[in-house]
N, C-alpha and C positions, 0 to 999 in steps of 0.2 A: 503494499498500499504506500502510495507516495506521500510526501509531507501535507500536500495540498487536501489528498482525502481524507488524511487522517485530522486535520485541521476543520476540515467540512464536517464531518462526524463528530467531533468535539463539540462545534455549532451547533448541530441537531438535537444532540442530548441533553446542550443546556438549553435548546428552544423548548425541547419536551418538557423538562423541568419545569420551567418558567410555564407553561402553558396549564400541566398540572397546579403549580401553586394559582395561576390565575382563576382555574377551575373552583378551587378551595375557598375563593373569595366571596362573602355573602352577598357583596354588591353588584356582583356579576349575575347575569342571567343564566339559571341552571344549565342550559343547552346552545351557548351561544358557540360552541367551537362548531356547530357543523351548521351554522348561517352560511349562506353562500355569500353577504357580505364580511364575515370574518375570513375566509378565503382569500378575497380580493383584497383584504387588510394584510393577511401574511404574504400575499404575493408581492405587495408592495416595501414590504419589511426586509422580507428575503425570498427572493425568486428562487434559489436554491433547496430552501425549504419544504417538505411537503408533510403536513401534517398525518400522523399515522394514529388514528384515533385507539388504535388496540396496544399501541405503544404510550401513549398518552393516558389509557387508562389504567395500566400497569403501575406509570409513575405518580398516578394519582392514589392509588392504591399504599406505595410506597410514602408518599407524604402523609397518609390518613397513618401507618404506622407508625411513624417518627412522632408523629405528633401526639398519637392513644400513646405510648410510652412516655413522654413530658407528662401526659394529663394523669396516665395513672400514680407518677411519680409524684406530681402535687398533691393530688389527691388521698394519695396513702399518707402525707405528711401533715394535712391539712390539720389543724388542732379545735375548728369549731365544725359546728352542725348545719346539715346541707337539706335543704328542702327542696322537695320533687315538684314535678308537675310533670302531666301529663296532656297534650292537645291531640286531638282528635282531626285529622285533615279529611277533607272529603271532596273527593272529584266525582262531577256529574258526569257521567257518562252516557251520552244518548245511545250510543250504540247497546247497552244493557237496559234500554227502556227507563222504568222506574227506579232501578237499583244504582248505587252509587259503587267507588271503589275509595274505601277506606282507608286511613293511614297513620299510624301510630309513634308517637314521637315522645321520648321520655327525658326530661331536662333535671338538670341538678343546677338549682340556685344558690348562690354564697356571696360574701364579701372577702376578696381576696384581703393581704397584709397590706394593699394599699388604697383598703375601703372602696374600691370598685367592685359594681355588681356584675355577676359573670353568671351568664346562662349557657351550660355545656351541655349540649346535646349526648346523650346516654348510649340511648336506643331508639332505631327506628325500623318499623317493619310494615308490610301491607297485612291487613287483617282480612281479606278477603273475604267478606261477606257474602253470603248466594241471596238470589231470590228468597230461598225457602227455609233458609236458617235466620234466626237470631243470634245475637250477643251470645246468651245462655247457652244455646246450643254447642257454638264454637268455643266461650271460656267456660272452662268446669273449674268446680269449687276448688282444684287443687292445682290450678292453670291462671299463669299470670301473664300470658305470651312471652316468656322469659327476660321480663323486666326486673326480678331478684336476682336471678343469674347474673346481669350485667352488674348490678349493684356489688353483687361478691367480687366478680371481674376487676371491678377497680377498688375494691378494698374499702368501700363506705358501708357496707351493709348496717355496721354498728353506729354509725354517723347521722342516719335518717330523723330528721326532726319534724317534719310534715311533707302533707300529699297534697296538693292542689289540682282540681280537674274538674270538668264541666260535667253536670248534671244531666246528660243527653237523655233522647226517649228512646234509645236504642238499648242501654243495659249495659254500657261499658264500664258504668263509675263501678260495679261490682270488682274492679281490677283495683280499686283501692284498698277492698277489704283483704283480696287475695295477697297483695304487698305487706299490710298492715299484720297479718296473720302471720308470714314468714319472720319479719321483725320481732317478734313477738317470743317467737321461738328462739333466736339468737340471743334477745338481750328486751329487757321491761323498755317501755315507752312512756316517755314523762307525763307526769300527771294524769296517769292510767287512759291515755289515748284522748283525751278532752282537746287535746290542740291539733290531735294530727292531721284529721278529715278538714282539709281547708275547702268551704262552700263561696264560688267566685262571686264577688259583688256584682260583676257587671252582669251574670248570668239572673243575677236575683233582680234587677233591674228591669231587666228586658221579660221576664216572666211576667214579672207584676204587669208590667204597661201592658204587653200583648193580652193577657189575660181581661185587663178592663177594655181593651177593642172588641175582642171576642164577646164581652157582655153585650155590646150592642153592633154586633155581627149585621143582625136583621136591618140597623140602620143604614151601615154600609153598603150593603148590598144594594139599597136603593138608592144610593148616592152614585153608586157605579155604573146605572143605568142612565143617571143625568150626566155624570161627567165620568169620563172610561179611564182617567189618572187616579180616580180614587179604590184604594184596595187595600187588603190589609197585607202589608209588603214586612218581607223577614228582616228589614230594618225598620225599626219605630220610629224612630224621627222622621223617617221618610213617609210614613203612614199619618201620624202627626202633623207635618207639613201638609199633606194632600188632602187631609181634613180641615185643616184651618183657610185652605185657598176656597174648598167650597163652602163654607162660612162668609169668607168675603164675599162670593158669587152669591149667594141666597141674601146676605144683606143690601147688594145693591140691584136687586130686586131681577137677578139672572134666571131663576127657575117659576116666575110668576105665571108664565105663558104654559107650563109644561102640564101634563096630566096629573089632575091632583093626587090620584092615588099612586102615583110615581114620588110626589115630594112628599119629603120628611112633615110631620106636623110640628107644629110651634114647641109642644114639648118635646119632641124627640133633638130638634134644633138645639136645645138648650140644652139636653143631655151631653150632645156632641159637644157643645161648646166650654160647658163644665170639666168634661172628658180632659179637652185640649189645654185648658186653664194648669190642672193639676200636672200633665204631662209637661207642659212649657216649663213650671217649676222644677220639677223633675229633672228636666236637661239642664237646669242653670246648675242644679248641686254635682250632676255626673260628671257634665261635660269637661268641667277643670279635672278632672280625673282621667276621664276617657285622652285629652289631647296629651296630655305627659307621658314622654315616653317609659319611664320608668318611677311608679310613685312606691315610695318605703310606706311598710304597715303602720305606720306612726300616724298616719292623716286618715285613715278610715273611719275610725270611731267616730269623730266630727261631723263627718258627710253624712252617717247613716243618721246620729243625732238630728243634722239638720232635715234631712228628708222624713224622719219620722213626725219633727215639728210642723212639715207642710202637710203632710198627709192627716194629721192629727186635727189642723186648722181648717183643712177641706171636709173634716167628717162633721165636725161642728156645726159648720157655716151651714148647711143644708140636711135633710134628709138625703143623705147620698151613698148607697148603698154600695156602689162601685169603689169609693173612694174608702171606704172602711172597709171592704175586701183588700183592698192594697194594702191600708194600713197592718191589716193582721200578719199580709205577706212579710210586710217590712219587720213585726213584732216576732215569727216567726227565726228568721233571719237574725235579729240581736240576740234571740235566746240561743241559737247553735253558735255565733261566733263572739259573744261578748267577752268571754274568759280572753280569746285571744288576741281581739282589737284591743279590751281595755290593759293586758300588759302592755302590748305595743305602744298605746298612747302615753301610759307612766313612763314610759322609756324616752317618753318628749319630752325634753326640759321645758317648755313652753305648757305643757300638761300636770304632767305627773301624777299621782292620786287624788290632786284636787280636783281635778277636772272628771277624773273617771267618778268621782263621788256625786258631781254635780249631774252627770247627763246621765247615771242609772236611775238619780232621783227625779229627774223630769221626764224620762222614759217610763221606770216602772213604779214611781209613786213610793209608797211605803217599802214593796219590797225591792226598792232600790239599793238599800242600804246592804242587805245579805247578796246582791250581788258585786257590789262596791267591796266588801269584806271576802271575797272568793277570788276576786281579782288582786288584792294585797295577798291573802294568803297563799294563792298560786306563785305571787313574785316571792316571798320569803322561803318557799318550798324549792323554789326552780335557784334560787340566790344561793341556798346549801347545798345544792348539787354543782352547781359550777364554782363554789367554793372550794368542795373536795376535790372536785377534778386538778382544778387550778393547782390545789394544794400538794397533791400527789406528785404534779409535774416537776413542782417547786423543788418538792424532798428529793425527788430523782436526782435532779441537777447537782441541790446539796450532799447530798452521798457520794454521788460520782466525785466532786470536787474536794470532798472530804477525805475521800480514800486514797486521792493524790498527792494531798497534803499529808496524811501519814506517813505516805513510803518515804515522802521528804524529809520525814522529822518534825513534823508540825506539832502543836501540842496535841495531846488526847482527843478523839472525837468526844466524850462526852463534855467538854466543854462548849460544844456546838448544840447543846439540848435548845430547842424551840419549847416554849413553853405552850400549850395547847390553848390554857386560859386567856395570854393573851393574842393569840391568833382568833378565839372567840370573840376577843373585844374589836378588836379590828374590824371582823367582818361585820359586826355589830353596827361600829359607827359608820363605816360605809354607807351602808345602805339605807341607816334613820338620816345621815348627814344629806344623802341625794334626795331622801323624799321630804324632808323638812327645809329645803333651802328654799329661799323664794322662787317662785316659776318666773321663768324669763319673759319679758315684755311679747306680749302676740307680733309676729310678722310673719305675713304670705311668702316671702322668700326666705324664711328660715330654712337653712340646710340642717339637718339631725345628722346625717352621715360626717358634716365639716366639724359638728359640736364634740361627737363621740371622738373623732379622730385625733383633737387637739386637747379642748378644754376639757372632756372626760377621761382625761388619763389620770387623775384622781380617785376614780374610780375602775379600778381595774378589771375586778369581778363583774359590777354591773357594766361597763364595757363589752364584755367577752358576750353578755347575753342580749347586749344591745345588736350588736354584729350579724348574731344569728337570725332575733327576733324582725330586722329591719329588713331581712332580704327575703323573708316569707313574700311568695306572690299571692296576693289577694286577688289580683287579676291578671288573668292570662290574655287577654287580647287589649286592645289599644286604639285610638285614633276611631275610624269609621267601623272598623271590626267589631268594636265594644259595643256598638249598637245593634251589632246581627243576633239573631237567634241562630241554634243548631251549629256544628263543626265550621272552621276553619276551612276555608277553600284551598286544595291542592294543587301546587303547579302541574299544569298535565304533562311535563317531562317526568315526573313520579313515575307516571304510569307506565312506562317503558322500561324503566331499571329493573336490572335483575335482584334478587334480596340483598347479596352482599355490597352490590355495588348502591343501594338506594343508605344503606345502613351507612356505608364511609363516606356518602357524598354528603347526608344531614349533618352526622359527627362531625369531618373534618372543616365544614365551614363554619360549624358553630365554635370550633378551636381556633379559629384563625387567630394569629397575633395581634393583631388590631381588634381589640374587644369593643373600644367603644364606638358606638354607632357615629359616622359622619354626618354632617348638618351639611344641606344642599351646598353652601356656599363653601364646607371644607373639602366635598367631592368635585367640586367644578375645578377648585385649586388643582387637587390630587391629579385631575386630568391635564391642566395645562401642565404643570409639572411634568406629568407622563411624557405629552408631547414633545416639549423642552429636549427631555434625555434623548427622543428619538431622534430628534435633528441634529442632536450633539453625535449622532452614529455615524462611523464613516462609511457605513453601507446603506444609508437610508438617502434617497436622491433629497438635495437642500431644500427644495423648496414643495415638497409634498404636502405639506401642512394645508396647504391653499385648496387643494383638492379631496382633502379627505372628510367633508362635512356628510357628504351621500352615503360612505362607508359606516361612520359613526352612527346616522341614523339608523342604516339598514343591522345594526348592530343590536339595538333597539336601548339606547345609550340617551337619557336625556341630555344631552350637552353639545353646544354649538362650541366650535373651537374658535378661540377669539386670538386673531392673529396678535395683539398688540400684548394682550396678557402672556400671548406664551413667549415671546419675543422678552417679556421683563422677566419671565421664568427662567430664561436661556441665560441671560444676563447673570441671575444668582447662579448659576451651576456653574457657568465660566468661569466668575469669582471665587468660587466653593474650590474648583479643581484648581485653579490657575495658585492659590494659595500652598496644597498638596504639590505642585510641581515645584514651586520656590523651596518649599521645607526640603525636598527630592533632591533636588539640583546644587545645592547650597552645602548638604551632607555627603554629598557625592565625594567618593576619593580617587577618580579617576581624572582623565582627558576626553574633550569632546569636540568631535569634529563639527563644521559648520556646513550646512550647503545654502545656496541661493538659487533659487529658481524665477525665472521670469516667464509668468503664463500669459497669454495672449488672446485677448478675443477681438475676430476681426467684425467691424462693425458698419455695416453697408450703408446706417444711415450720415456716416462720417465720409464716405468716401473712401479713400485708398488709407486713412487713419487707420489704427487699431487703440484699444484699450489695451493699456500694459498693467500686472501686478506682481508685486515681487511677494515671495514666500519665503522666508529664513527659518531653517529648520536648525534642530541638534541632535546629533547621531553618538549613538553610544550603546555597549552592552552592559545592562543592567545585573543586578547580584545575583538572577538566576540565569544568567549566559544567555538571554535573550535580546537580540539588537531593538533596539526602540530609536522612533523616528518623530522629535516631539517639536510642532510648530511653534515658534517663539514669537514671531512679526509676519503679519500680514498687512499691505496696504496697496492702495492703488497707485500708479507713477502721474497718472495725469499726463503724459505727452501729450503737444500741441502740435499741430501741423508745422511750424513752424519752428519747432526744438528739437533738438538732437540731446540726448541723453548725456554729451561732455556739456551742452549748454545748460542742462538742468542740474547737474548733480557735479557740484564746485568741491574742491579738495578737502574744504572740511564740512563738508554735507555726504553721510552716508546713509540719507534716507532714516535716521534714527535707528541703525543697527546697534550701533555701539550702546547705545540708552538701555536698548532691551536687554543686552549682555548685563551689563550694570546690574539694571531692574531681577532679571534671575539670579543674581551675586554669581556668575560664572566667566566675567572677562578676564578671569588669570588660568583658567582651565581649557582656554582656548588650543587644540592640537594644530590645526588648519582649514582651510575652509574651500569650497568648492564650486565657483558658481557654474551652474549647470546650462546656462544661458547667457551670447554674446558677452 
């Protein structure tokens, strides 16, 4: 094999690896590598490289294995608790009639040592329900679709804290019980599993609102004959918007000429109006949660409290049986979740137990004191458990340190005796001190994570509790998806993946080294930077960025190349690389040969005159014995028709060449110079 073939093979391998890394980026469309636009893009980048998707799949599996090893190592050493969630993704398949393809996605949620929220997929698989099978037929009592096996695979089966899952109408929620039973066999669950099953906030809201709409389904059916856009949509805020449009049309007399039997009565219109008013208030409360990318568990109690107040007022204002039904649904959710949400709120220094006691008294009246007492009791019990676990780790460290000291002739170990009574006192004062300190002033922009990571350091045990509780996913959907009922939509590309590929694909993308989601501005800046890097690649045509827009659009990337911004990023890259080159050349201990090339562009618009350009390069062999040719200076010579080079270049003028040798600190390392033209 020739050296050129070997070099091309190395380039191909590097590009296949780069493609695999790109496929694992969660910001990229799942199946983009098969698109025509991508093939055109690769043809521009490197015509000699032909993507081999079988090889790319192998490289992707290698990326998955490498990242999995790192994930296992991290989770094995992780000293906190981990919350789980299961998303059911559904692909509505017209080819199968009413049957859908469902996919399971098991994820771990936690805050890392930098207090950054992580959501890592541990397991993903197709559930393959058939028309004549329900989830109970497929999922047996002792079968959890392999979920617990993957917890053991990652060594976290004894670190599971909570389990969040949507209560769907198919029966998948029994998976929670299966996993809980497995965990109980291995270890006890904290607070006798009162915290284990997390019922999702957005699902409670959706079911409550959709239930209200179904109570007036007859009226909505009438409206659908008058206005085709009115129906009970699977997105509850859309249904509410349509009903309000119909109310506006009715107020404007739009339906006055319609058949009386098709038009709702005045009483029915008032009922629709009343429900829309309640749903508007619910939207105001819930939308602040839904639009945030990640909400920590401490904020849900006061949102639930506000929602309860709205429904209570609506129930009192009129004889509204629908409002009372919604209030009962809110009460049921409160009873299921008040312990977890109360503990989480108490770990917010703006609230502590003072707000928990207040909220419980407002929602439960005379029974509120017992609920608040239950929250405080749970905090004290958990605090003792965390203190015990924390002290065991400290003692293990102390004993290992003491054994080293003993071996080096230090004092006998008995002088290091730790008084348990003092430890108990320290724990008592830590919890009591936090709860009795004044609450912080209310601020909607307050960041509980930032507080616990800095000011919270004086409460080390509570700090560990806060890290675990604030990571609990009380919602699994955000943005517009939170308004929907039913499973999240699955990407159609998942349908054609083999089981192993699907698992590796979902996991590796969630383990992408960049865990913090990019904003639109950050993503655009990243694309401009990537294009600037491409421009600096000697194998890429210099001006290709001007024709890349159509290709980027065919890749389904919401990005329009901005030549000015790309140029700005290119200058940044130049300055960064120049700093590295200067540092290298200043430290280089060899001699450097120079070459000067004169490049000519025959310009018909100027007649016989040509545009000449000077290119000054440094030649040397680096520490790895690889020949290098680095351009140090490039400029147009701007010859005019009536000037020769001798007229333009004076004896003391070298077109700035020597200045650039000084700029790079190599003016004393020049061995020779080779003019390659004229």
